C-alpha positions as CSV (number, residue, x, y, z in Angstrom):
1,M,11.3,-17.2,16.4
2,T,11.6,-19.0,13.0
3,E,12.6,-17.1,9.9
4,T,9.1,-17.4,8.5
5,A,7.6,-16.0,11.7
6,N,10.1,-13.1,11.6
7,V,9.1,-12.3,8.0
8,N,5.4,-12.6,8.8
9,Q,5.8,-10.2,11.7
10,Q,7.8,-7.7,9.7
11,L,5.2,-7.8,6.9
12,I,2.4,-7.2,9.4
13,E,4.2,-4.3,11.0
14,N,4.9,-2.7,7.6
15,I,1.3,-3.1,6.5
16,S,0.1,-1.6,9.7
17,I,2.2,1.5,9.1
18,I,1.0,1.7,5.5
19,L,-2.6,1.4,6.7
20,K,-2.2,4.4,9.1
21,K,-0.4,6.5,6.5
22,S,-2.9,5.6,3.8
23,L,-5.9,6.7,6.0
24,T,-4.3,10.1,6.5
25,A,-3.4,10.3,2.8
26,D,-6.9,9.4,1.6
27,A,-8.3,12.1,3.9
28,T,-6.0,14.6,2.3
29,L,-6.9,13.4,-1.2
30,Q,-10.6,13.8,-0.3
31,D,-9.9,17.4,0.7
32,L,-7.9,18.0,-2.5
33,R,-10.7,16.6,-4.6
34,E,-13.2,18.9,-2.9
35,H,-11.0,21.8,-4.0
36,K,-10.6,20.3,-7.5
37,K,-6.9,19.7,-7.0
38,A,-6.8,15.9,-7.4
39,G,-8.2,14.9,-10.7
40,F,-6.2,11.7,-11.4
41,E,-7.8,8.3,-11.9
42,A,-5.3,6.0,-10.2
43,I,-2.5,6.2,-7.7
44,F,-0.3,3.7,-9.5
45,K,0.1,3.0,-13.3
46,K,-1.2,-0.3,-14.6
47,D,2.3,-1.8,-14.8
48,A,3.1,-1.1,-11.1
49,G,2.3,-4.6,-9.9
50,F,-1.1,-4.1,-8.5
51,K,-4.2,-5.8,-9.8
52,C,-6.5,-3.0,-8.6
53,S,-6.7,0.6,-9.9
54,A,-8.0,3.3,-7.7
55,N,-7.7,7.0,-6.9
56,T,-7.3,6.3,-3.2
57,F,-4.8,4.2,-1.3
58,Q,-7.2,1.9,0.5
59,P,-7.9,-0.5,-2.4
60,Y,-4.1,-1.0,-2.7
61,V,-3.7,-1.6,1.0
62,Q,-6.5,-4.1,0.8
63,E,-4.8,-5.9,-2.1
64,V,-1.6,-6.0,0.0
65,A,-3.5,-7.4,3.0
66,D,-5.1,-10.1,0.8
67,N,-1.7,-11.0,-0.6
68,L,-0.4,-11.3,3.0
69,L,-3.2,-13.7,3.8
70,H,-2.4,-15.7,0.7
71,W,1.2,-15.8,1.6
72,Q,0.5,-16.9,5.2
73,E,-1.6,-19.8,3.9
74,H,0.8,-21.0,1.1
75,Q,4.1,-19.4,1.9
76,D,5.1,-19.3,-1.8
77,Q,8.0,-17.3,-3.0
78,P,6.3,-15.5,-5.9
79,T,3.6,-14.1,-3.5
80,L,6.2,-12.9,-1.1
81,V,8.2,-11.2,-3.8
82,T,5.1,-9.4,-5.1
83,L,4.1,-8.5,-1.5
84,V,7.4,-7.0,-0.7
85,K,7.5,-5.0,-4.0
86,Q,4.0,-3.7,-3.3
87,I,4.9,-2.7,0.2
88,E,8.0,-0.8,-1.1
89,Q,6.0,1.0,-3.7
90,L,3.3,2.1,-1.2
91,F,6.0,3.3,1.3
92,T,7.7,5.3,-1.5
93,V,4.5,6.9,-2.8
94,L,3.0,7.6,0.6
95,G,6.3,9.1,1.7
96,Q,6.4,11.4,-1.4
97,F,2.7,12.3,-0.9
98,E,3.3,13.2,2.8
99,S,6.3,15.3,1.9
100,S,4.5,17.3,-0.8
101,H,1.2,17.7,1.2
102,S,2.3,18.1,4.8
103,K,0.6,20.9,6.6
C-alpha cells in the first residue's frame, strides 16, 4: 500500500470512530437540552479551525468528511493539515465529553 493510501485509510478509520462517538454524544446532548442542562451555542469556538458552528457534533463531522473528500480529490497539504487538526480536536472534545457524561 502506498503512503497516500495508508494516510487515506487512517483518515477514514478515524472519521468512522468520530462519527460513532458523535452520534452517542449528540443523543446525550439532546437529553441534556431536554433537562435544560446544555444551553451553549457551539461545540467549538470560532477560532478552532472549523467553518461551521453548531451545538451538536454532526455538522463538524460533516465538515471533516467534506474535507476528506476534498483531500482525496486534490491531495493538497493544507487540506490534510486542516483535516488532521480537526480530527484531533474532535477526538479530544468527544473524549472529554464522554468522560464527563458517561453513565
